[in-house]
Steps between C-alpha positions, in 0.01 A plus 500: 500500500561620139229655292513549113284806416380622160393859452476753232603826673736599771590846644635743412362422157134413598222583259230463753411357837604150409870582528458691825306208655731226378808684633321579832382148557853367412663739751242417764573126462874558517460697837344187647823307433560151392411548141714541179318657210581516132280738295488450130388796297507561120757776480681638808704819459754416762402774751236285672548441872676175582480520877206265536485290171726374232390667174523290183423639161317277248692684226823356652392136494622302201258292315728426202860383510776763432868438516602819683785566734480623863635862419243548229211371729623720796515802273151439373304407824761516776317811648180292528609148616800281567632373163542145660115478527484563129711200433321294759161572325653432158553146609130469569355617162237240433404565121640685200347857504719652244188545276383771742761749394719487811787740550875457498485330841211269398262703718148626420451886497223641715353862511455506873170665447147413376550502124253428223636141474470447874353148462800401296734636771309311766544186306879576457516560874365154567766346262769674701347367827569151382863551472511696848290220672748236367797697632415647839428328836176606655204369719207700374393702193313837529350682198397859525197578290360351173801600285715263713264209540615312200871521610397368842308210341799398284728522807272272688478254219879489478567475877197350661512766758184668638372804319344814678347758267442858629190669356566871506208553264273321269377600153155559657665791679703630207206481253199600692362153420578502133739224537773408249447112436881455449588669827213325679638168362850567631360601839284191523781268394725650771234459762432147409870403498578683831537311819385808688375850397576832681267784442563868607157547648177316583340685203752333272457166689132505429563565127738218478248255674184620312626598156772231460333217697781448735469301825499753797732277702770570236485880528645714772489873535826684588436880495761727352697728730767776509858533622593788733606803296862616508580831647581630143137429387344626831687827450440560143475871425210641308442862366269743668140507377209736521221261426395161642601206295304174437685215327420180301812292451489176298445359157245696303296205397135389537582285798621802705183716443672815386176647357340498845791704632451759215123525573556531883751770425240697297248480785766624753596788285133599456525578877849631554776637271817462710560131414727353241444138374791279381480180299841333512577189292443381139266273323265459209233723650720814541392672193129433580553647845665810356192551282263435795671762712474736214131433442431557879679828476756425759812460289659801657470326842590150384856396427651175343832419662610198299650190632686544830746262662713465804544817695269698272201289619559606866553862407160488334350337809650764725396783271142373519230587770284201389578176313225312326470149351155464331571156345212305361656173589826505690651166631687683759639846426828594678497874411272616784730337743791677359316834512408437866865431584576861383199618697262574226133416571347256245176422354450150347224310327316236686585274205864482591679221689678746737167605624492164686786617726492877514278688746646849504407588148163608345335226290256577228354305214689569186199607310374742771658821385289713723631306806844525368480873445349549847787301655764711318331824596463392867867403534610834346252705708522363845851484659390272782393243239827540305708469811321200626527309169875605486594394855284191532601392148861521579462286804289252315720450197805469727365156615449366142844358430629258227693294769160381631373422143835314433454288808166387369640402165785307664241307697326406184833377358562284798150346484559409134849365550443299814 
């Protein structure tokens, strides 16, 4: 079975949880065997893992004819893909896109991020999908999140193959209900055109059914998971510390509830002084959180670590005594699972998808900062509670594997194809 996937991020250049989840699922599917996956992303760097999927960069796909020789093509994109594939795709250009300002290879440039002209890049990605779908052989199409839905729809129109869309989040989650009509329209169009919809939690499944009017029979929940950690990550070294450390790690945006973390920190520090709070990540609410910490008089105990990636993330988890995810609306939330793998007790909001499958964590309402503060204080104060959450959490998360999620997705493919 051959799957053509469209995504926007892929490790080690993930900008959030979407890349982590897309790669994890792809790896889990490959571990089940019997499947060949091509993952199309806007702008690969060449150091992405190719052990479980073929990575194809949209910025290497010609959409306008160029008379270029093999050596030149190889020199330009040979580190990203086989030059022969460039020529194969050049034979399947279906319109004249020279007006779009294509480069010397006739390809569209992509930022590989979430730029201010994101809607334009999403449209360009769908143009590229038309060439890819005309060139490659595949049985099913799989689009990860709203940025890739138009590409999947175009590939379906070209090939007639079934389309699966994977809802990692909706704009109702990202905007706290203040939905962008353009984004909502893209999401709704993707759901209407999909042959089947995968959601990362029952929470998200209900949103898809109730807010977008989708038939429940068309929507299946496949919870996210994790891969076993390498010995290198399990054994990361962290510096000695004198105080306890409580960490928030994620995008500092209104979806993630960072203000509730700051308020809970102020309540904890009103009782004890030997605790440091860390907010790791970046986002449009960072400056607001810096000012809030200053107003609460806890700036000397509150640290902003910036965006962490790769090994740095696990160093932060290991350095922490408590991890907290106070999300207002979290479709799933992989970060607590990653923290639990390191042995760090976690507190999560009841409004998160991972709360559906995790038992050995403390769950609070995101708005209940008193309960959040009490949970933090209890874990830090009672060694028996800390050790129980640590040990039972390790055992629990060890059973939540991408290979199991991958098997469920493959079954969905089979039902659609046969």
